[in-house]
MDTraj code that builds the backbone (N, CA, C; nanometers):
import mdtraj as md
import numpy as np

residues = "MET PHE PHE CYS THR LEU THR SER TYR VAL ASN SER PHE VAL ALA TRP ARG TRP ASP ASN ILE LEU GLN ILE LEU PRO PHE MET ILE THR ARG GLU ILE SER HIS SER PRO SER THR GLN".split()
xyz = np.array([
    [-9.2031, -15.4861, -1.0011],
    [-9.0733, -15.5360, -0.9536],
    [-8.9900, -15.4192, -0.8997],
    [-8.9893, -15.3102, -0.9733],
    [-8.9129, -15.1941, -0.9286],
    [-8.9711, -15.1379, -0.7993],
    [-9.1046, -15.1361, -0.7914],
    [-9.1685, -15.0825, -0.6711],
    [-9.1361, -15.1697, -0.5503],
    [-9.1333, -15.3010, -0.5707],
    [-9.1018, -15.3919, -0.4602],
    [-8.9585, -15.3695, -0.4132],
    [-8.8670, -15.3509, -0.5074],
    [-8.7276, -15.3262, -0.4708],
    [-8.7139, -15.1924, -0.3994],
    [-8.7865, -15.0935, -0.4470],
    [-8.7806, -14.9611, -0.3857],
    [-8.8355, -14.9654, -0.2435],
    [-8.9451, -15.0386, -0.2234],
    [-9.0036, -15.0503, -0.0896],
    [-8.9076, -15.1212, 0.0046],
    [-8.8409, -15.2247, -0.0451],
    [-8.7443, -15.2967, 0.0379],
    [-8.6280, -15.2060, 0.0757],
    [-8.5818, -15.1257, -0.0193],
    [-8.4713, -15.0341, 0.0077],
    [-8.5117, -14.9293, 0.1105],
    [-8.6317, -14.8752, 0.0963],
    [-8.6794, -14.7739, 0.1905],
    [-8.6944, -14.8342, 0.3298],
    [-8.7475, -14.9551, 0.3381],
    [-8.7649, -15.0198, 0.4683],
    [-8.6310, -15.0435, 0.5365],
    [-8.5317, -15.0879, 0.4608],
    [-8.4001, -15.1118, 0.5199],
    [-8.3357, -14.9801, 0.5626],
    [-8.3565, -14.8743, 0.4854],
    [-8.2997, -14.7441, 0.5194],
    [-8.3640, -14.6893, 0.6463],
    [-8.4965, -14.7018, 0.6572],
    [-8.5672, -14.6530, 0.7757],
    [-8.5242, -14.7325, 0.8985],
    [-8.5093, -14.8635, 0.8840],
    [-8.4665, -14.9462, 0.9970],
    [-8.3258, -14.9071, 1.0402],
    [-8.2376, -14.8781, 0.9434],
    [-8.1010, -14.8379, 0.9771],
    [-8.1012, -14.7031, 1.0481],
    [-8.1831, -14.6106, 0.9989],
    [-8.1912, -14.4794, 1.0625],
    [-8.2449, -14.4910, 1.2048],
    [-8.3494, -14.5729, 1.2249],
    [-8.4061, -14.5879, 1.3592],
    [-8.3041, -14.6494, 1.4528],
    [-8.2212, -14.7412, 1.4013],
    [-8.1189, -14.8028, 1.4864],
    [-8.0210, -14.6965, 1.5345],
    [-7.9794, -14.6082, 1.4445],
    [-7.8878, -14.5006, 1.4838],
    [-7.9557, -14.4015, 1.5772],
    [-8.0820, -14.3701, 1.5481],
    [-8.1544, -14.2738, 1.6319],
    [-8.1693, -14.3273, 1.7737],
    [-8.2014, -14.4548, 1.7866],
    [-8.2192, -14.5118, 1.9201],
    [-8.0870, -14.5163, 1.9958],
    [-7.9749, -14.5263, 1.9235],
    [-7.8445, -14.5254, 1.9900],
    [-7.8060, -14.3841, 2.0326],
    [-7.8420, -14.2842, 1.9522],
    [-7.8012, -14.1460, 1.9781],
    [-7.8981, -14.0753, 2.0727],
    [-8.0236, -14.1213, 2.0759],
    [-8.1273, -14.0525, 2.1526],
    [-8.0913, -14.0276, 2.2989],
    [-8.0396, -14.1256, 2.3747],
    [-8.0045, -14.0977, 2.5149],
    [-7.9015, -13.9862, 2.5288],
    [-7.8031, -13.9806, 2.4391],
    [-7.7015, -13.8757, 2.4468],
    [-7.7632, -13.7388, 2.4185],
    [-7.8558, -13.7336, 2.3221],
    [-7.9212, -13.6066, 2.2905],
    [-8.0078, -13.5607, 2.4070],
    [-8.0780, -13.6541, 2.4703],
    [-8.1650, -13.6178, 2.5828],
    [-8.0817, -13.5662, 2.6993],
    [-7.9743, -13.6343, 2.7320],
    [-7.8913, -13.5904, 2.8446],
    [-7.8252, -13.4567, 2.8139],
    [-7.7881, -13.4359, 2.6867],
    [-7.7268, -13.3081, 2.6494],
    [-7.8279, -13.1948, 2.6620],
    [-7.9503, -13.2184, 2.6174],
    [-8.0540, -13.1153, 2.6274],
    [-8.0863, -13.0850, 2.7726],
    [-8.0901, -13.1874, 2.8568],
    [-8.1212, -13.1665, 2.9984],
    [-8.0081, -13.0893, 3.0665],
    [-7.8846, -13.1242, 3.0347],
    [-7.7711, -13.0578, 3.0999],
    [-7.7577, -12.9126, 3.0538],
    [-7.8004, -12.8823, 2.9308],
    [-7.7902, -12.7462, 2.8784],
    [-7.9172, -12.6654, 2.9007],
    [-8.0189, -12.7294, 2.9547],
    [-8.1447, -12.6579, 2.9752],
    [-8.1380, -12.5745, 3.1024],
    [-8.1690, -12.4449, 3.0954],
    [-8.1604, -12.3594, 3.2150],
    [-8.2721, -12.3876, 3.3151],
    [-8.3787, -12.4551, 3.2718],
    [-8.4917, -12.4797, 3.3613],
    [-8.4580, -12.5845, 3.4668],
    [-8.3531, -12.6655, 3.4430],
    [-8.3171, -12.7690, 3.5392],
    [-8.2209, -12.7162, 3.6441],
    [-8.1704, -12.5952, 3.6225],
    [-8.0746, -12.5401, 3.7190],
    [-8.1435, -12.4999, 3.8479],
])
top = md.Topology()
chain = top.add_chain()
for i, resn in enumerate(residues, 1):
    res = top.add_residue(resn, chain, resSeq=i)
    for name in ("N", "CA", "C"):
        top.add_atom(name, md.element.get_by_symbol(name[0]), res)
traj = md.Trajectory(xyz[None], top)
């Protein structure tokens, strides 16, 4: 029972993290491209 609850908690946490990562990812990519000297 505890393992099932722990797995559910981990799954919800990972899903929440991926949701934030997918929202932030475009901003991080554009920031890296704009600050990268190779694109100049």
